[in-house]
C-alpha positions, 0 to 999 in steps of 0.5 A, a space after each residue: 500500500 502507498 499513500 501520497 499527500 498532495 496539495 489538494 488530495 491525499 491518494 492511497 493505492 493498494 495492490 493485491 499482489 496475488 491478483 494484480 488488482 489495485 484499489 484507488 482512493 482519493 480524499 481531501 488533504 488537510 494542509 495543517 494536519 497532513 497525517 489526518 488526511 492519511 488516516 482518512 484514506 486508511 479508514 476508507 480502505 479498511 471499510 472493505 479490507 482487513 488491517 492484517 492484509 496490509 503488508 507494507 506501507 510506503 509514504 510520500 510527504 511534503 511536511 519537511 518542505 512545508 516546515 522550512 517554508 514556514 507553515 503555520 502549524 509547523 513551528 521550527 524547533 530551537 536549534 543550536 550549532 557547535 563548530 570550530 572556533 572562527 567558523 560559526 558565521 559560515 552558515 550565514 556568510 554562505 557563498 555570497 551569491 545574490 539570488 536577485 542581483 539587481 534587487 537592493 532590498 532582497 532578503 535571504 531566508 531567515 537563519 535556521 540557527 540564531 547567532 547566539 546559539 552558534 557556539 565555537 570550540 577549539 579543535 582542528 582537523 586538517 584537509 589531510 585528515 590529520 588532527 592538529 588540535 584535539 577537541 577541547 573537552 572543557 570548552 565543549 562541556 561549558 558549551 553543553 551547559 549553555 545548550 541545556 540552559 537555553 532549552 535547545 531541542 536539536 543540536 548540529 555539530 559541524 567541524 572544519 574538514 570533518 569529511 576527512 576525519 570524523 574523530 572530533 565530531 564523534 567525540 562531541 556526539 559521545 559527550 552529548 550522549 554521556 551527559 544524557 542531554 534530551 536533544 536531537 543530535 546531528 553530525 555533519 560527517 554522518 549526513 554529508 561526508 563531502 568537502 565544501 564546508 558551507 554546504 556540509 554545515 548547511 545540510 547538518 543544520 537543516 537536518 537538525 531543524 527537521 529532526 524533531 518535526 519529522 520524528 513527531 510526524 512519523 511517530 504520530 502516523 505510526 501510532 494512528 496506523 496501529 490504532 487502526 490495526 495496521 501493523 505493517 512497517 512504514 517506509 518513506 520516499 526520499 528525495 533520491 527516489 528510493 525508500 527508507 524506513 520511518 526510523 531511518 528518515 527520523 534520523 536523516 530527515 534532510 533526505 526527504 525534503 523533496 519526498 513527494 515529487 520524486 515518486 512520480 518520476 520513479 513511476 515514470 521510469 518503471 512505466 518505461 521499463 514496462 513499455 520498452 520506452 527508453 527516454 521519457 519526460 515525466 509531466 505531473 500536474 496536480 492541484 498546486 503545482 506542475 513538475 517535470 523530470 527526465 528519464 534517460 535509459 530508464 534511469 531518472 536524472 539526478 542532481 547532487 545538491 538542492 536549495 530547499 525552501 528556495 524561490 522558483 522563477 520561470 521553473 528554475 530554482 533561484 540559487 542563493 534563495 534557500 538552504 543548500 542541502 548536499 544530497 542526491 535529488 531527482 532532477 525536477 523543474 517546477 512551476 505554480 500551475 496546478 488545478 487550484 492555481 489562481 488567476 488574477 490581474 496585476 496593477 498594470 492590467 495584465 492577467 497572471 496565473 499563480 503562484 497562489 493556489 486555492 489548494 484543498 481548502 477552500 479549493 477552486 470556485 467550482 468545488 463550492 467549498 468557500 473558494 471564490 477566486 478563478 483557477 485553472 480547474 474553473 477555466 477547464 470546466 468553463 471550456 467544456 473539458 471537465 464533466 460539468 456535473 461531477 468529478 471522482 466518478 460522480 463522488 464529488 459534485 461541482 458547480 459550473 455557475 460558481 466557476 462562471 461567477 469567478 471568471 466574470 469578476 476576473 474578465 470584468 477587470 480585463 474588459 473581455 468576456 468570461 470565455 476569453 478569460 478562461 482561454 487566456 488562463 489555459 494559454 498562460 498555464 500551458 506557456 508556464 508548463 512548456 517552459 519546465 518541460 524545456 528546462 529538463 530537456 532542451 536546457 539539459 542538452 536533450 532533444 525533446 523530439 526523441 522523448 515520449 511524455 508520461 502525463 499524470 496528476 489529476 490535470 496532466 492529461 488534460 493539458 499534455 497534447 498542447 504541451 507536446 505540440 509545443 515541444 514537437 513530441 509525437 507520443 504521450 503515455 497516460 497511465 491507467 490511473 494518472 491521478 494516482 500515479 505518484 502514489 503508485 510510484 511508491 510501490 515501484 521504488 526500491 530501498 536506497 541509501 547513498 554514501 560518499 567519501 571525499 578523495 581529492 586527487 588527480 585521476 591518474 594519481 589515484 591510489 586505487 587500493 585506497 579507493 577500493 577500500 573506501 568503496 568496500 567500507 561504504 558498501 558494508 555500511 549500506 549492507 548493515 543499513 539494508 539488513 536492519 530494514 529486513 532486506 535479504 543479502 540476495 536482494 542487495 545490490 551496490 552501484 559505484 560512482 565517482 565525482 570528476 571534474 577537469 583540474 581547476 573546475 569548481 563543480 563536478 559530474 558524476 559517472 558510474 564506475 566498474 566494480 573494480 577501479 583498479 585497471 579501469 581509470 582510462 575507461 572512467 576518464 572516457 566516460 567523464 569526457 563523454 558526459 562533459 560533452 553531452 552536458 556542456 557541448 565540449 570535452 577537453 580530453 587533453 586536460 587532466 581529470 580530478 577525482 573529488 568524491 567516491 559514491 556508493 548507492 546501496 539498493 534493496 530490491 523490492 518486488 514490483 507491481 505486476 501489471 494486469 493484461 487488458 483485453 482490447 475489443 472493438 472501437 469504443 462508443 462514446 457515452 455522451 457528447 458535449 461542446 469543448 473549446 480548443 485553442 487550435 482551431 480556436 472554436 467550440 467543437 462538438 466532442 465525443 466523451 468516453 468513459 475510460 473504465 468502460 472502454 477496451 480499445 481495439 482501434 484508435 479514436 481520433 481527436 477531438 475526444 474527452 476521456 473521463 475516469 475516476 481520478 483524471 480527464 484526458 483531452 485528446 486534441 484535434 490532430 491526435 489519436 488515442 489508443 490503448 496498449 496491452 497494460 491499459 495505458 492510453 497512447 496518444 499519438 500526434 498525426 500532424 507535423 
């Protein structure tokens, strides 16, 4: 079973491993108490199933991100930092990177640890790993006295060059443990064992701040599950696309700050494996945002660092606007274009879409739950794309008159009619979303015409044809339950644990024996963690990688390496040159290559959902017809409406067409056709251009 908490709905997907049957449940999200929505979904499921039938629960949550963004119900704990003398301000000085170069009034995000709670002690470890000054225990004891007196809830320990030798940090942790201080503790070398002091310190601080919040959340959720009779282990999706136990993420909550969005890309990679598609763009349009990622060779693209709680501008994360976290993240671009995103008119008289969303409460105007502002969902309803009576298979009534009232208020400010305003909103939203698709394809050096798009989320299949036309993509896959696809992705994920060791050296001068010993140590750490999660040795696998750069460069590229590094350095260098050429358009093959980090990903393999074969019959018959507005040809078109659950398509249906189902609506544009493959995916193909 999996549960994904979104901005508008909480989705539950339960898979019967014996029959392949899936149960899909949607309930409204409770933004200030997200665990309440999860419990509501559980209760709905248990109305028709026994608690003992649940063997495993996978969960994706945005609670970590919400806390750092300042959600009212999530108060950040009082946190302290202990660091090397002279370095307490490094988390504030940062990289001196201005997020808005020409904005004289730009303010950086507030410090997570106030200056008076950033303590210094005498100790020093050199970059070589030699301890030139042991930790001064008397000073540390005095600092811990102050920490206790201040009522600190969480403590980060981050010493200079601790990536090269963790001894002083470990001694500090032991001192905290010996005193029996009732604080959560984080050591930077345990969270991000890489060089670059600012990023490592920042990662440790973010982890320390999140520990009390995430521990309380998973504890409360586990308690609620137990109260419902569900004794299954709880796993949480990490930002790298892998699962980990609730106990592990309680210790390393920094690993789940982008938990929710990662699941959709993992699901897209799994679907590519099932359908034989090598290169995919995942497009997820939910209730509050739209997100895009890339899968190449059936592997999601990953970045080594992310700025959590940062600003998004034109789909791009603004560097210097958030808190850097050094951990592998699924590479995503995002924009404020979800179904609940609000349209408005600025002071200059121009129509805008986002970034504010009506979310789950009060929701779009057509939900009649208190929302009065026009949203993208309301626009699609007015243009005939959504069922004018209800959603969720009739389980949720909607009100077209409320949507029309909202758009009349918007259009009166623009001196146009409500229909023109709705068309404008859809065009603006499509423009924003096409940009994020370009970011993860064209801006990464990939031609989108060589990719297929996987469209999911409640609103993704409604907009995808227009976006595919914009990018020149000729094929779209809409999974059987697109509105629940991210939740399904949780059932397709494996257990991941990423480990890193710094080793800065020219590649042709690397001590291969020393590197092999480090790889073996990391694999043993991963093996112990996976074993604690109940993974059998036969289900464990280990992926080795290295971070490389040209000598003198400031940032690295990650490439996979053979099982044994000895004797394979030339092939590793060749892989780096090839990747550098792919990413940057050139390779300096005569320049020396520098090794920066060794990496190991420990993977615990989990059985994947078994897809049921779908029978395909004759060409389906429409259940009804209605007038739908299409931007091209720019007019209302009498359009057939199909019920997806009732159709087993043996022959393609040419657009225009609307395909309705419980959790989403697919709009097939003119010039496109829809067919169904053997596992129930809708396959949309462009017939023109």
